[in-house]
CHARMM internal coordinates of N, CA and C (Angstrom, degrees):
IC EDIT
DIST 1 N 1 CA 1.4461
DIST 1 CA 1 C 1.5275
ANGL 1 N 1 CA 1 C 110.11
DIST 1 C 2 N 1.2940
ANGL 1 CA 1 C 2 N 114.59
DIHE 1 N 1 CA 1 C 2 N 52.86
DIST 2 N 2 CA 1.4562
ANGL 1 C 2 N 2 CA 118.74
DIHE 1 CA 1 C 2 N 2 CA 179.64
DIST 2 CA 2 C 1.5180
ANGL 2 N 2 CA 2 C 111.59
DIHE 1 C 2 N 2 CA 2 C -65.05
DIST 2 C 3 N 1.3340
ANGL 2 CA 2 C 3 N 116.28
DIHE 2 N 2 CA 2 C 3 N -18.48
DIST 3 N 3 CA 1.4617
ANGL 2 C 3 N 3 CA 118.31
DIHE 2 CA 2 C 3 N 3 CA 177.71
DIST 3 CA 3 C 1.5333
ANGL 3 N 3 CA 3 C 110.69
DIHE 2 C 3 N 3 CA 3 C -64.34
DIST 3 C 4 N 1.3273
ANGL 3 CA 3 C 4 N 117.63
DIHE 3 N 3 CA 3 C 4 N -25.76
DIST 4 N 4 CA 1.4727
ANGL 3 C 4 N 4 CA 119.79
DIHE 3 CA 3 C 4 N 4 CA 176.49
DIST 4 CA 4 C 1.5239
ANGL 4 N 4 CA 4 C 108.97
DIHE 3 C 4 N 4 CA 4 C -60.79
DIST 4 C 5 N 1.3151
ANGL 4 CA 4 C 5 N 117.04
DIHE 4 N 4 CA 4 C 5 N -47.36
DIST 5 N 5 CA 1.4644
ANGL 4 C 5 N 5 CA 120.28
DIHE 4 CA 4 C 5 N 5 CA -179.12
DIST 5 CA 5 C 1.5210
ANGL 5 N 5 CA 5 C 110.58
DIHE 4 C 5 N 5 CA 5 C -61.86
DIST 5 C 6 N 1.3162
ANGL 5 CA 5 C 6 N 117.04
DIHE 5 N 5 CA 5 C 6 N -48.88
DIST 6 N 6 CA 1.4607
ANGL 5 C 6 N 6 CA 120.39
DIHE 5 CA 5 C 6 N 6 CA -178.14
DIST 6 CA 6 C 1.5196
ANGL 6 N 6 CA 6 C 111.41
DIHE 5 C 6 N 6 CA 6 C -60.43
DIST 6 C 7 N 1.3158
ANGL 6 CA 6 C 7 N 116.91
DIHE 6 N 6 CA 6 C 7 N -45.13
DIST 7 N 7 CA 1.4617
ANGL 6 C 7 N 7 CA 120.60
DIHE 6 CA 6 C 7 N 7 CA -179.30
DIST 7 CA 7 C 1.5322
ANGL 7 N 7 CA 7 C 111.10
DIHE 6 C 7 N 7 CA 7 C -68.70
DIST 7 C 8 N 1.3239
ANGL 7 CA 7 C 8 N 116.99
DIHE 7 N 7 CA 7 C 8 N -40.21
DIST 8 N 8 CA 1.4715
ANGL 7 C 8 N 8 CA 121.18
DIHE 7 CA 7 C 8 N 8 CA 178.85
DIST 8 CA 8 C 1.5241
ANGL 8 N 8 CA 8 C 110.32
DIHE 7 C 8 N 8 CA 8 C -61.07
DIST 8 C 9 N 1.3249
ANGL 8 CA 8 C 9 N 115.91
DIHE 8 N 8 CA 8 C 9 N -47.73
DIST 9 N 9 CA 1.4591
ANGL 8 C 9 N 9 CA 119.87
DIHE 8 CA 8 C 9 N 9 CA 179.61
DIST 9 CA 9 C 1.5258
ANGL 9 N 9 CA 9 C 111.41
DIHE 8 C 9 N 9 CA 9 C -64.41
DIST 9 C 10 N 1.3242
ANGL 9 CA 9 C 10 N 116.84
DIHE 9 N 9 CA 9 C 10 N -37.54
DIST 10 N 10 CA 1.4685
ANGL 9 C 10 N 10 CA 121.43
DIHE 9 CA 9 C 10 N 10 CA -179.29
DIST 10 CA 10 C 1.5261
ANGL 10 N 10 CA 10 C 111.76
DIHE 9 C 10 N 10 CA 10 C -60.87
DIST 10 C 11 N 1.3343
ANGL 10 CA 10 C 11 N 116.51
DIHE 10 N 10 CA 10 C 11 N -36.03
DIST 11 N 11 CA 1.4660
ANGL 10 C 11 N 11 CA 118.52
DIHE 10 CA 10 C 11 N 11 CA -179.84
DIST 11 CA 11 C 1.5319
ANGL 11 N 11 CA 11 C 112.13
DIHE 10 C 11 N 11 CA 11 C -91.82
DIST 11 C 12 N 1.3304
ANGL 11 CA 11 C 12 N 116.77
DIHE 11 N 11 CA 11 C 12 N 1.74
DIST 12 N 12 CA 1.4559
ANGL 11 C 12 N 12 CA 121.21
DIHE 11 CA 11 C 12 N 12 CA 172.11
DIST 12 CA 12 C 1.5169
ANGL 12 N 12 CA 12 C 116.31
DIHE 11 C 12 N 12 CA 12 C 81.81
DIST 12 C 13 N 1.3264
ANGL 12 CA 12 C 13 N 117.14
DIHE 12 N 12 CA 12 C 13 N 26.50
DIST 13 N 13 CA 1.4634
ANGL 12 C 13 N 13 CA 120.19
DIHE 12 CA 12 C 13 N 13 CA 176.84
DIST 13 CA 13 C 1.5202
ANGL 13 N 13 CA 13 C 110.26
DIHE 12 C 13 N 13 CA 13 C -98.78
DIST 13 C 14 N 1.3212
ANGL 13 CA 13 C 14 N 115.89
DIHE 13 N 13 CA 13 C 14 N 140.05
DIST 14 N 14 CA 1.4603
ANGL 13 C 14 N 14 CA 119.98
DIHE 13 CA 13 C 14 N 14 CA 171.89
DIST 14 CA 14 C 1.5324
ANGL 14 N 14 CA 14 C 108.22
DIHE 13 C 14 N 14 CA 14 C -79.34
DIST 14 C 15 N 1.3201
ANGL 14 CA 14 C 15 N 115.59
DIHE 14 N 14 CA 14 C 15 N 166.17
DIST 15 N 15 CA 1.4621
ANGL 14 C 15 N 15 CA 118.89
DIHE 14 CA 14 C 15 N 15 CA 174.89
DIST 15 CA 15 C 1.5211
ANGL 15 N 15 CA 15 C 109.96
DIHE 14 C 15 N 15 CA 15 C -59.23
DIST 15 C 16 N 1.3190
ANGL 15 CA 15 C 16 N 117.15
DIHE 15 N 15 CA 15 C 16 N -40.20
DIST 16 N 16 CA 1.4689
ANGL 15 C 16 N 16 CA 121.01
DIHE 15 CA 15 C 16 N 16 CA -178.24
DIST 16 CA 16 C 1.5306
ANGL 16 N 16 CA 16 C 111.01
DIHE 15 C 16 N 16 CA 16 C -64.73
DIST 16 C 17 N 1.3100
ANGL 16 CA 16 C 17 N 117.75
DIHE 16 N 16 CA 16 C 17 N -42.96
DIST 17 N 17 CA 1.4670
ANGL 16 C 17 N 17 CA 121.09
DIHE 16 CA 16 C 17 N 17 CA 178.90
DIST 17 CA 17 C 1.5240
ANGL 17 N 17 CA 17 C 110.87
DIHE 16 C 17 N 17 CA 17 C -64.49
DIST 17 C 18 N 1.3279
ANGL 17 CA 17 C 18 N 115.71
DIHE 17 N 17 CA 17 C 18 N -44.32
DIST 18 N 18 CA 1.4634
ANGL 17 C 18 N 18 CA 121.27
DIHE 17 CA 17 C 18 N 18 CA 179.56
DIST 18 CA 18 C 1.5304
ANGL 18 N 18 CA 18 C 109.96
DIHE 17 C 18 N 18 CA 18 C -62.29
DIST 18 C 19 N 1.3207
ANGL 18 CA 18 C 19 N 116.33
DIHE 18 N 18 CA 18 C 19 N -45.69
DIST 19 N 19 CA 1.4686
ANGL 18 C 19 N 19 CA 121.98
DIHE 18 CA 18 C 19 N 19 CA 179.51
DIST 19 CA 19 C 1.5224
ANGL 19 N 19 CA 19 C 110.75
DIHE 18 C 19 N 19 CA 19 C -60.76
DIST 19 C 20 N 1.3160
ANGL 19 CA 19 C 20 N 116.48
DIHE 19 N 19 CA 19 C 20 N -44.37
DIST 20 N 20 CA 1.4589
ANGL 19 C 20 N 20 CA 120.91
DIHE 19 CA 19 C 20 N 20 CA -179.69
DIST 20 CA 20 C 1.5244
ANGL 20 N 20 CA 20 C 111.28
DIHE 19 C 20 N 20 CA 20 C -60.86
DIST 20 C 21 N 1.3148
ANGL 20 CA 20 C 21 N 116.76
DIHE 20 N 20 CA 20 C 21 N -41.54
DIST 21 N 21 CA 1.4707
ANGL 20 C 21 N 21 CA 121.32
DIHE 20 CA 20 C 21 N 21 CA 178.81
DIST 21 CA 21 C 1.5240
ANGL 21 N 21 CA 21 C 112.17
DIHE 20 C 21 N 21 CA 21 C -62.26
DIST 21 C 22 N 1.3314
ANGL 21 CA 21 C 22 N 115.35
DIHE 21 N 21 CA 21 C 22 N -30.21
DIST 22 N 22 CA 1.4676
ANGL 21 C 22 N 22 CA 120.66
DIHE 21 CA 21 C 22 N 22 CA -178.09
DIST 22 CA 22 C 1.5278
ANGL 22 N 22 CA 22 C 112.37
DIHE 21 C 22 N 22 CA 22 C -97.89
DIST 22 C 23 N 1.3198
ANGL 22 CA 22 C 23 N 116.84
DIHE 22 N 22 CA 22 C 23 N -3.78
DIST 23 N 23 CA 1.4608
ANGL 22 C 23 N 23 CA 123.14
DIHE 22 CA 22 C 23 N 23 CA -177.24
DIST 23 CA 23 C 1.5346
ANGL 23 N 23 CA 23 C 112.03
DIHE 22 C 23 N 23 CA 23 C 58.14
DIST 23 C 24 N 1.3391
ANGL 23 CA 23 C 24 N 114.00
DIHE 23 N 23 CA 23 C 24 N 45.43
DIST 24 N 24 CA 1.4657
ANGL 23 C 24 N 24 CA 121.68
DIHE 23 CA 23 C 24 N 24 CA 173.40
DIST 24 CA 24 C 1.5243
ANGL 24 N 24 CA 24 C 106.27
DIHE 23 C 24 N 24 CA 24 C -128.68
DIST 24 C 25 N 1.3179
ANGL 24 CA 24 C 25 N 117.04
DIHE 24 N 24 CA 24 C 25 N 171.71
DIST 25 N 25 CA 1.4625
ANGL 24 C 25 N 25 CA 120.04
DIHE 24 CA 24 C 25 N 25 CA 179.63
DIST 25 CA 25 C 1.5305
ANGL 25 N 25 CA 25 C 110.72
DIHE 24 C 25 N 25 CA 25 C -81.37
DIST 25 C 26 N 1.3344
ANGL 25 CA 25 C 26 N 114.99
DIHE 25 N 25 CA 25 C 26 N 158.33
DIST 26 N 26 CA 1.4579
ANGL 25 C 26 N 26 CA 119.54
DIHE 25 CA 25 C 26 N 26 CA 175.66
DIST 26 CA 26 C 1.5254
ANGL 26 N 26 CA 26 C 110.10
DIHE 25 C 26 N 26 CA 26 C -61.93
DIST 26 C 27 N 1.3201
ANGL 26 CA 26 C 27 N 116.45
DIHE 26 N 26 CA 26 C 27 N -35.62
DIST 27 N 27 CA 1.4653
ANGL 26 C 27 N 27 CA 120.67
DIHE 26 CA 26 C 27 N 27 CA 178.59
DIST 27 CA 27 C 1.5263
ANGL 27 N 27 CA 27 C 111.15
DIHE 26 C 27 N 27 CA 27 C -62.21
DIST 27 C 28 N 1.3201
ANGL 27 CA 27 C 28 N 116.86
DIHE 27 N 27 CA 27 C 28 N -34.90
DIST 28 N 28 CA 1.4667
ANGL 27 C 28 N 28 CA 120.68
DIHE 27 CA 27 C 28 N 28 CA 177.52
DIST 28 CA 28 C 1.5190
ANGL 28 N 28 CA 28 C 110.24
DIHE 27 C 28 N 28 CA 28 C -63.46
DIST 28 C 29 N 1.3254
ANGL 28 CA 28 C 29 N 116.58
DIHE 28 N 28 CA 28 C 29 N -45.04
DIST 29 N 29 CA 1.4660
ANGL 28 C 29 N 29 CA 120.54
DIHE 28 CA 28 C 29 N 29 CA 178.18
DIST 29 CA 29 C 1.5276
ANGL 29 N 29 CA 29 C 110.17
DIHE 28 C 29 N 29 CA 29 C -61.43
DIST 29 C 30 N 1.3223
ANGL 29 CA 29 C 30 N 117.03
DIHE 29 N 29 CA 29 C 30 N -42.62
DIST 30 N 30 CA 1.4646
ANGL 29 C 30 N 30 CA 121.30
DIHE 29 CA 29 C 30 N 30 CA 178.54
DIST 30 CA 30 C 1.5296
ANGL 30 N 30 CA 30 C 110.59
DIHE 29 C 30 N 30 CA 30 C -59.80
DIST 30 C 31 N 1.3215
ANGL 30 CA 30 C 31 N 117.02
DIHE 30 N 30 CA 30 C 31 N -39.78
DIST 31 N 31 CA 1.4720
ANGL 30 C 31 N 31 CA 120.77
DIHE 30 CA 30 C 31 N 31 CA 178.86
DIST 31 CA 31 C 1.5288
ANGL 31 N 31 CA 31 C 111.04
DIHE 30 C 31 N 31 CA 31 C -65.14
DIST 31 C 32 N 1.3331
ANGL 31 CA 31 C 32 N 116.83
DIHE 31 N 31 CA 31 C 32 N -39.20
DIST 32 N 32 CA 1.4694
ANGL 31 C 32 N 32 CA 119.70
DIHE 31 CA 31 C 32 N 32 CA 177.07
DIST 32 CA 32 C 1.5176
ANGL 32 N 32 CA 32 C 110.52
DIHE 31 C 32 N 32 CA 32 C -63.36
DIST 32 C 33 N 1.3280
ANGL 32 CA 32 C 33 N 115.26
DIHE 32 N 32 CA 32 C 33 N -44.33
DIST 33 N 33 CA 1.4656
ANGL 32 C 33 N 33 CA 119.95
DIHE 32 CA 32 C 33 N 33 CA -175.15
DIST 33 CA 33 C 1.5215
ANGL 33 N 33 CA 33 C 112.80
DIHE 32 C 33 N 33 CA 33 C -68.88
DIST 33 C 34 N 1.3182
ANGL 33 CA 33 C 34 N 117.50
DIHE 33 N 33 CA 33 C 34 N -23.89
DIST 34 N 34 CA 1.4602
ANGL 33 C 34 N 34 CA 120.79
DIHE 33 CA 33 C 34 N 34 CA 177.36
DIST 34 CA 34 C 1.5237
ANGL 34 N 34 CA 34 C 111.56
DIHE 33 C 34 N 34 CA 34 C -100.86
DIST 34 C 35 N 1.3195
ANGL 34 CA 34 C 35 N 115.51
DIHE 34 N 34 CA 34 C 35 N 6.30
DIST 35 N 35 CA 1.4639
ANGL 34 C 35 N 35 CA 123.62
DIHE 34 CA 34 C 35 N 35 CA 178.16
DIST 35 CA 35 C 1.5239
ANGL 35 N 35 CA 35 C 113.29
DIHE 34 C 35 N 35 CA 35 C 59.52
DIST 35 C 36 N 1.3331
ANGL 35 CA 35 C 36 N 116.32
DIHE 35 N 35 CA 35 C 36 N 31.54
DIST 36 N 36 CA 1.4615
ANGL 35 C 36 N 36 CA 120.56
DIHE 35 CA 35 C 36 N 36 CA 173.91
DIST 36 CA 36 C 1.5191
ANGL 36 N 36 CA 36 C 110.59
DIHE 35 C 36 N 36 CA 36 C -86.75
DIST 36 C 37 N 1.3368
ANGL 36 CA 36 C 37 N 115.79
DIHE 36 N 36 CA 36 C 37 N -17.32
DIST 37 N 37 CA 1.4601
ANGL 36 C 37 N 37 CA 122.06
DIHE 36 CA 36 C 37 N 37 CA 172.13
DIST 37 CA 37 C 1.5239
ANGL 37 N 37 CA 37 C 106.73
DIHE 36 C 37 N 37 CA 37 C -155.50
DIST 37 C 38 N 1.3052
ANGL 37 CA 37 C 38 N 115.69
DIHE 37 N 37 CA 37 C 38 N 172.82
DIST 38 N 38 CA 1.4604
ANGL 37 C 38 N 38 CA 121.19
DIHE 37 CA 37 C 38 N 38 CA -176.86
DIST 38 CA 38 C 1.5252
ANGL 38 N 38 CA 38 C 109.60
DIHE 37 C 38 N 38 CA 38 C -129.91
DIST 38 C 39 N 1.3317
ANGL 38 CA 38 C 39 N 116.34
DIHE 38 N 38 CA 38 C 39 N 151.94
DIST 39 N 39 CA 1.4650
ANGL 38 C 39 N 39 CA 118.87
DIHE 38 CA 38 C 39 N 39 CA -179.96
DIST 39 CA 39 C 1.5230
ANGL 39 N 39 CA 39 C 111.95
DIHE 38 C 39 N 39 CA 39 C -64.02
DIST 39 C 40 N 1.3187
ANGL 39 CA 39 C 40 N 115.62
DIHE 39 N 39 CA 39 C 40 N 150.92
DIST 40 N 40 CA 1.4625
ANGL 39 C 40 N 40 CA 120.32
DIHE 39 CA 39 C 40 N 40 CA 173.26
DIST 40 CA 40 C 1.5239
ANGL 40 N 40 CA 40 C 108.88
DIHE 39 C 40 N 40 CA 40 C -65.59
DIST 40 C 41 N 1.2972
ANGL 40 CA 40 C 41 N 116.37
DIHE 40 N 40 CA 40 C 41 N 149.42
DIST 41 N 41 CA 1.4612
ANGL 40 C 41 N 41 CA 121.52
DIHE 40 CA 40 C 41 N 41 CA -178.01
DIST 41 CA 41 C 1.5224
ANGL 41 N 41 CA 41 C 112.24
DIHE 40 C 41 N 41 CA 41 C -57.25
DIST 41 C 42 N 1.3364
ANGL 41 CA 41 C 42 N 116.98
DIHE 41 N 41 CA 41 C 42 N -35.47
DIST 42 N 42 CA 1.4638
ANGL 41 C 42 N 42 CA 119.05
DIHE 41 CA 41 C 42 N 42 CA -178.11
DIST 42 CA 42 C 1.5298
ANGL 42 N 42 CA 42 C 112.96
DIHE 41 C 42 N 42 CA 42 C -69.83
DIST 42 C 43 N 1.3355
ANGL 42 CA 42 C 43 N 117.92
DIHE 42 N 42 CA 42 C 43 N -15.83
DIST 43 N 43 CA 1.4598
ANGL 42 C 43 N 43 CA 121.23
DIHE 42 CA 42 C 43 N 43 CA 178.21
DIST 43 CA 43 C 1.5325
ANGL 43 N 43 CA 43 C 113.09
DIHE 42 C 43 N 43 CA 43 C -89.57
DIST 43 C 44 N 1.3151
ANGL 43 CA 43 C 44 N 117.07
DIHE 43 N 43 CA 43 C 44 N -17.43
DIST 44 N 44 CA 1.4640
ANGL 43 C 44 N 44 CA 119.87
DIHE 43 CA 43 C 44 N 44 CA -174.26
DIST 44 CA 44 C 1.5239
ANGL 44 N 44 CA 44 C 113.79
DIHE 43 C 44 N 44 CA 44 C -57.41
DIST 44 C 45 N 1.3435
ANGL 44 CA 44 C 45 N 120.26
DIHE 44 N 44 CA 44 C 45 N -44.66
DIST 45 N 45 CA 1.4729
ANGL 44 C 45 N 45 CA 118.34
DIHE 44 CA 44 C 45 N 45 CA 178.70
DIST 45 CA 45 C 1.5291
ANGL 45 N 45 CA 45 C 112.92
DIHE 44 C 45 N 45 CA 45 C -60.18
DIST 45 C 46 N 1.3194
ANGL 45 CA 45 C 46 N 117.70
DIHE 45 N 45 CA 45 C 46 N -39.59
DIST 46 N 46 CA 1.4639
ANGL 45 C 46 N 46 CA 120.49
DIHE 45 CA 45 C 46 N 46 CA -179.49
DIST 46 CA 46 C 1.5238
ANGL 46 N 46 CA 46 C 111.05
DIHE 45 C 46 N 46 CA 46 C -70.61
DIST 46 C 47 N 1.3290
ANGL 46 CA 46 C 47 N 116.88
DIHE 46 N 46 CA 46 C 47 N -39.23
DIST 47 N 47 CA 1.4667
ANGL 46 C 47 N 47 CA 120.85
DIHE 46 CA 46 C 47 N 47 CA 177.14
DIST 47 CA 47 C 1.5273
ANGL 47 N 47 CA 47 C 109.31
DIHE 46 C 47 N 47 CA 47 C -60.39
DIST 47 C 48 N 1.3173
ANGL 47 CA 47 C 48 N 116.17
DIHE 47 N 47 CA 47 C 48 N -48.60
DIST 48 N 48 CA 1.4683
ANGL 47 C 48 N 48 CA 120.61
DIHE 47 CA 47 C 48 N 48 CA -179.86
DIST 48 CA 48 C 1.5260
ANGL 48 N 48 CA 48 C 110.73
DIHE 47 C 48 N 48 CA 48 C -60.60
DIST 48 C 49 N 1.3061
ANGL 48 CA 48 C 49 N 117.17
DIHE 48 N 48 CA 48 C 49 N -41.77
DIST 49 N 49 CA 1.4699
ANGL 48 C 49 N 49 CA 120.71
DIHE 48 CA 48 C 49 N 49 CA 179.60
DIST 49 CA 49 C 1.5268
ANGL 49 N 49 CA 49 C 110.50
DIHE 48 C 49 N 49 CA 49 C -62.92
DIST 49 C 50 N 1.3212
ANGL 49 CA 49 C 50 N 117.14
DIHE 49 N 49 CA 49 C 50 N -46.93
DIST 50 N 50 CA 1.4649
ANGL 49 C 50 N 50 CA 120.90
DIHE 49 CA 49 C 50 N 50 CA -179.74
DIST 50 CA 50 C 1.5252
ANGL 50 N 50 CA 50 C 112.10
DIHE 49 C 50 N 50 CA 50 C -61.71
DIST 50 C 51 N 1.3391
ANGL 50 CA 50 C 51 N 115.91
DIHE 50 N 50 CA 50 C 51 N -35.79
DIST 51 N 51 CA 1.4570
ANGL 50 C 51 N 51 CA 120.44
DIHE 50 CA 50 C 51 N 51 CA -176.55
DIST 51 CA 51 C 1.5331
ANGL 51 N 51 CA 51 C 112.61
DIHE 50 C 51 N 51 CA 51 C -90.53
DIST 51 C 52 N 1.3319
ANGL 51 CA 51 C 52 N 116.99
DIHE 51 N 51 CA 51 C 52 N -4.58
DIST 52 N 52 CA 1.4613
ANGL 51 C 52 N 52 CA 120.35
DIHE 51 CA 51 C 52 N 52 CA 178.33
DIST 52 CA 52 C 1.5092
ANGL 52 N 52 CA 52 C 113.58
DIHE 51 C 52 N 52 CA 52 C 68.35
DIST 52 C 53 N 1.3360
ANGL 52 CA 52 C 53 N 115.69
DIHE 52 N 52 CA 52 C 53 N 41.36
DIST 53 N 53 CA 1.4593
ANGL 52 C 53 N 53 CA 120.12
DIHE 52 CA 52 C 53 N 53 CA -179.54
DIST 53 CA 53 C 1.5267
ANGL 53 N 53 CA 53 C 109.02
DIHE 52 C 53 N 53 CA 53 C -143.43
DIST 53 C 54 N 1.3103
ANGL 53 CA 53 C 54 N 115.77
DIHE 53 N 53 CA 53 C 54 N -177.85
DIST 54 N 54 CA 1.4614
ANGL 53 C 54 N 54 CA 120.40
DIHE 53 CA 53 C 54 N 54 CA 175.69
DIST 54 CA 54 C 1.5306
ANGL 54 N 54 CA 54 C 108.82
DIHE 53 C 54 N 54 CA 54 C -95.50
DIST 54 C 55 N 1.3086
ANGL 54 CA 54 C 55 N 115.71
DIHE 54 N 54 CA 54 C 55 N 165.17
DIST 55 N 55 CA 1.4664
ANGL 54 C 55 N 55 CA 119.96
DIHE 54 CA 54 C 55 N 55 CA 175.22
DIST 55 CA 55 C 1.5199
ANGL 55 N 55 CA 55 C 109.73
DIHE 54 C 55 N 55 CA 55 C -61.26
DIST 55 C 56 N 1.3311
ANGL 55 CA 55 C 56 N 117.15
DIHE 55 N 55 CA 55 C 56 N -40.20
DIST 56 N 56 CA 1.4686
ANGL 55 C 56 N 56 CA 120.42
DIHE 55 CA 55 C 56 N 56 CA 177.74
DIST 56 CA 56 C 1.5208
ANGL 56 N 56 CA 56 C 111.45
DIHE 55 C 56 N 56 CA 56 C -57.89
DIST 56 C 57 N 1.3358
ANGL 56 CA 56 C 57 N 116.62
DIHE 56 N 56 CA 56 C 57 N -38.32
DIST 57 N 57 CA 1.4644
ANGL 56 C 57 N 57 CA 120.24
DIHE 56 CA 56 C 57 N 57 CA 179.55
DIST 57 CA 57 C 1.5228
ANGL 57 N 57 CA 57 C 111.74
DIHE 56 C 57 N 57 CA 57 C -60.76
DIST 57 C 58 N 1.3123
ANGL 57 CA 57 C 58 N 117.57
DIHE 57 N 57 CA 57 C 58 N -31.67
DIST 58 N 58 CA 1.4643
ANGL 57 C 58 N 58 CA 121.30
DIHE 57 CA 57 C 58 N 58 CA -179.60
DIST 58 CA 58 C 1.5286
ANGL 58 N 58 CA 58 C 111.44
DIHE 57 C 58 N 58 CA 58 C -65.15
DIST 58 C 59 N 1.3229
ANGL 58 CA 58 C 59 N 116.63
DIHE 58 N 58 CA 58 C 59 N -27.72
DIST 59 N 59 CA 1.4617
ANGL 58 C 59 N 59 CA 121.21
DIHE 58 CA 58 C 59 N 59 CA -178.06
DIST 59 CA 59 C 1.5170
ANGL 59 N 59 CA 59 C 113.15
DIHE 58 C 59 N 59 CA 59 C -98.73
DIST 59 C 60 N 1.3334
ANGL 59 CA 59 C 60 N 117.20
DIHE 59 N 59 CA 59 C 60 N -6.76
DIST 60 N 60 CA 1.4643
ANGL 59 C 60 N 60 CA 120.31
DIHE 59 CA 59 C 60 N 60 CA -178.71
DIST 60 CA 60 C 1.5198
ANGL 60 N 60 CA 60 C 109.62
DIHE 59 C 60 N 60 CA 60 C -69.23
DIST 60 C 61 N 1.3125
ANGL 60 CA 60 C 61 N 115.28
DIHE 60 N 60 CA 60 C 61 N 141.92
DIST 61 N 61 CA 1.4605
ANGL 60 C 61 N 61 CA 120.01
DIHE 60 CA 60 C 61 N 61 CA 175.67
DIST 61 CA 61 C 1.5176
ANGL 61 N 61 CA 61 C 108.87
DIHE 60 C 61 N 61 CA 61 C -67.68
DIST 61 C 62 N 1.3059
ANGL 61 CA 61 C 62 N 114.57
DIHE 61 N 61 CA 61 C 62 N 144.17
DIST 62 N 62 CA 1.4585
ANGL 61 C 62 N 62 CA 120.01
DIHE 61 CA 61 C 62 N 62 CA 175.99
DIST 62 CA 62 C 1.5247
ANGL 62 N 62 CA 62 C 107.49
DIHE 61 C 62 N 62 CA 62 C -71.88
DIST 62 C 63 N 1.3346
ANGL 62 CA 62 C 63 N 117.11
DIHE 62 N 62 CA 62 C 63 N 139.14
DIST 63 N 63 CA 1.4563
ANGL 62 C 63 N 63 CA 118.47
DIHE 62 CA 62 C 63 N 63 CA 176.35
DIST 63 CA 63 C 1.5256
ANGL 63 N 63 CA 63 C 109.54
DIHE 62 C 63 N 63 CA 63 C -63.86
DIST 63 C 64 N 1.3096
ANGL 63 CA 63 C 64 N 115.61
DIHE 63 N 63 CA 63 C 64 N 136.55
DIST 64 N 64 CA 1.4578
ANGL 63 C 64 N 64 CA 119.23
DIHE 63 CA 63 C 64 N 64 CA 179.97
DIST 64 CA 64 C 1.5211
ANGL 64 N 64 CA 64 C 109.87
DIHE 63 C 64 N 64 CA 64 C -79.44
DIST 64 C 65 N 1.3175
ANGL 64 CA 64 C 65 N 115.67
DIHE 64 N 64 CA 64 C 65 N 140.71
DIST 65 N 65 CA 1.4555
ANGL 64 C 65 N 65 CA 120.38
DIHE 64 CA 64 C 65 N 65 CA 178.11
DIST 65 CA 65 C 1.5073
ANGL 65 N 65 CA 65 C 108.60
DIHE 64 C 65 N 65 CA 65 C -85.10
DIST 65 C 66 N 1.3247
ANGL 65 CA 65 C 66 N 114.23
DIHE 65 N 65 CA 65 C 66 N 137.75
DIST 66 N 66 CA 1.4707
ANGL 65 C 66 N 66 CA 118.30
DIHE 65 CA 65 C 66 N 66 CA 178.28
DIST 66 CA 66 C 1.5112
ANGL 66 N 66 CA 66 C 109.77
DIHE 65 C 66 N 66 CA 66 C -75.04
DIST 66 C 67 N 1.3170
ANGL 66 CA 66 C 67 N 115.14
DIHE 66 N 66 CA 66 C 67 N 139.64
DIST 67 N 67 CA 1.4466
ANGL 66 C 67 N 67 CA 121.14
DIHE 66 CA 66 C 67 N 67 CA 176.65
DIST 67 CA 67 C 1.5166
ANGL 67 N 67 CA 67 C 107.64
DIHE 66 C 67 N 67 CA 67 C -104.12
DIST 67 C 68 N 1.3118
ANGL 67 CA 67 C 68 N 116.57
DIHE 67 N 67 CA 67 C 68 N 126.53
DIST 68 N 68 CA 1.4718
ANGL 67 C 68 N 68 CA 118.27
DIHE 67 CA 67 C 68 N 68 CA -179.22
DIST 68 CA 68 C 1.5106
ANGL 68 N 68 CA 68 C 111.41
DIHE 67 C 68 N 68 CA 68 C -115.80
END
COOR INIT
IC SEED 1 N 1 CA 1 C
IC BUILD
């Protein structure tokens, strides 16, 4: 769920701020962002709301950048 990191950074939240909003630890957010674990299903609606996206967007692959 690397899109969590990209979206979180885009809206200017630190991992600690994001974690606090979700009532989880900063380490938990770090694990999500490195795909070592995934958020619980009950947190997905709140994560999507905080990031201004849909739950589906959280699982969408990031568009690959072209290398020239």
